[in-house]
N, C-alpha and C positions, 0 to 999 in steps of 0.2 A: 708429069713429073716437074715440068717447068712451072706450072701453076702452083703446085705444092711448094716448090722452092721459093716462090714469091710470097705466098700467103704465110707460110710457116718459117720464114727465114731466121727469125730470132730463136725459135725453138730448135730447128735442125742444126744450127751452127754450134750449139752446145755439145752435140754428139759427134760432129765431124771436125777433127783436129785441123784439117787443111783450111776450112772456111772460118774457123774460130780466130785465126791469126790475121785474116784480111778484114780491114775496116769497111763498113758499108758507106760508100760515098755518093751513090746515085739517090735521086729523090724518090721516095717510096710513098705510095698511097695505101691506106689500110683497106682491106676487103671486109665487107659486112654482110651478114645474113640476118635479117630482121633486127637491124640496128645493133647487132652484137658481133664483135670481132672474133670472139672465141667460137661461135657457131660456124663461121667460115673456116676456121682452123680445124675444127673437128671434122667437118664435112669433107674438105679437101684432103686432109691427112688420111682419113679412112678410105677415101676413093683411091688415093695413090697406093696405100698399102694393099688394098684389094686387087688393084690392077697389076701390081708388081709381084705380090706373093699370093695371098688368097683371103677370102672373107673371114675365115676363122681367126687368122692372125690379127686382122683389124679389130674384130670383136674383142679378143682378149686384151689387146693394147688399149682400147677404149675403156673397157671395164677396169683394168688395172689403174689407168689414169684417174678415173673417178674414185676408186677406192683410196688411192693416194691422196686425192684432194679432200676426201672425207676425214682423213687423219690429220693432215697438217697443211691443207691448202684452202681453197675457196669454198669447200663444201661439196658434197655429193649432188649431182645434178642429173635428173632424168631428161631434161631438155638437151644437155650435152650428149647423152646416150642416144637420143633420138636423132641428133645431127650425125653421130657416128653411124647409126643404122642407115640413114638416108645416103650417106657417102659410100657405105659398103654396097648398097644396092646399085648406086650409080657406077661404082667401080666394076661390079659384076656385069652391068650392061655394056661396058666397054669391050668386053670379050665377044 
């Protein structure tokens, strides 16, 4: 969960009211997977959801995110779904 908090800080603070009010003051470095920040976010996010809830929830969340991106975001990405799947499998291995 600590790694997810670091990698997805900007995304998770949108959903948590307590962290949204606190400014980020420490120096932060971006996490990359294959030269892409979003792949690291998908992988770690799915791993954290799987480890804390289950793989089905992570799968649904990843697919919903990509469908949302297809409508009004950066576009649907099978590569992002692959990162979600890899993160889900990693999260399953943590058990």
